[in-house]
C-alpha positions as CSV (number, residue, x, y, z in Angstrom):
1,M,4.8,-25.1,-7.8
2,Q,3.7,-22.0,-9.7
3,P,2.1,-19.1,-7.8
4,A,-1.3,-19.6,-9.4
5,D,-1.3,-23.2,-8.3
6,A,-0.2,-22.2,-4.8
7,F,-3.0,-19.5,-4.6
8,A,-5.6,-22.2,-5.5
9,Q,-4.2,-24.6,-3.0
10,V,-4.2,-22.1,-0.1
11,Q,-7.7,-21.1,-0.9
12,T,-8.9,-24.6,0.0
13,I,-8.2,-23.6,3.6
14,L,-11.5,-22.5,5.3
15,G,-11.6,-18.7,5.4
16,M,-8.8,-18.1,2.9
17,G,-10.0,-16.1,0.0
18,P,-8.1,-14.7,-3.0
19,F,-6.8,-11.6,-1.2
20,S,-5.4,-13.6,1.8
21,A,-4.1,-16.4,-0.4
22,E,-2.1,-14.0,-2.5
23,L,-0.4,-12.4,0.4
24,V,0.4,-15.7,2.1
25,V,1.9,-17.2,-1.0
26,I,3.8,-14.2,-2.2
27,R,5.4,-13.5,1.1
28,G,5.5,-17.0,2.6
29,A,6.9,-18.7,-0.5
30,N,9.1,-15.7,-1.4
31,F,7.9,-15.0,-4.9
32,P,9.6,-11.7,-5.6
33,D,7.9,-11.0,-9.0
34,V,4.2,-11.6,-8.5
35,L,1.8,-8.7,-8.4
36,P,-1.2,-9.1,-6.1
37,R,-4.3,-9.0,-8.2
38,N,-6.9,-9.0,-5.5
39,E,-5.7,-6.0,-3.4
40,G,-8.0,-3.0,-4.1
41,K,-5.9,-0.5,-2.2
42,L,-2.8,-1.4,-4.2
43,S,-4.7,-1.0,-7.5
44,D,-6.0,2.4,-6.2
45,E,-2.5,3.5,-5.3
46,I,-1.0,2.5,-8.7
47,A,-3.8,4.5,-10.4
48,K,-3.2,7.5,-8.1
49,R,0.6,7.6,-8.7
50,Y,0.7,6.5,-12.4
51,G,-2.7,7.6,-13.8
52,L,-5.2,5.6,-15.7
53,E,-3.8,6.0,-19.2
54,R,-2.1,2.6,-19.0
55,T,-3.1,-0.8,-17.6
56,I,-1.6,-2.0,-14.4
57,D,0.2,-4.7,-16.3
58,E,1.8,-2.0,-18.6
59,I,2.8,0.1,-15.6
60,T,4.2,-2.8,-13.6
61,E,6.2,-4.3,-16.5
62,A,9.0,-1.9,-15.6
63,W,9.1,-3.3,-12.0
64,K,10.2,-6.8,-13.1
65,P,11.7,-8.9,-11.5
66,F,10.6,-7.3,-8.2
67,R,6.9,-6.6,-8.6
68,S,6.1,-8.1,-5.2
69,W,8.5,-5.8,-3.5
70,A,7.3,-2.8,-5.4
71,A,3.8,-3.6,-4.3
72,V,5.0,-3.8,-0.6
73,H,6.6,-0.3,-1.0
74,L,3.5,1.2,-2.5
75,R,1.3,-0.1,0.3
76,A,3.8,1.3,2.8
77,L,3.7,4.7,1.2
78,R,-0.1,4.6,1.2
79,A,-0.2,3.7,4.9
80,M,2.2,6.6,5.7
81,E,-0.1,9.0,3.9
82,E,-3.3,7.9,5.6
């Protein structure tokens, strides 16, 4: 099953929205190269560290094939700085 299909399937569970579905599928199904698209804090952190001159897709292209793990590390850095 592809990640997008899994996201849709998980969202059929009552209370599971896009944000939660992405995190459950990415971590639970071990997709190492899927960037969460519904995590505002991650998008903010990418913009803070990389600027706004390029899109998130352009920035994260260099992180392949481990975009999921790069996202985890950026969230951890953000949490340490809060």
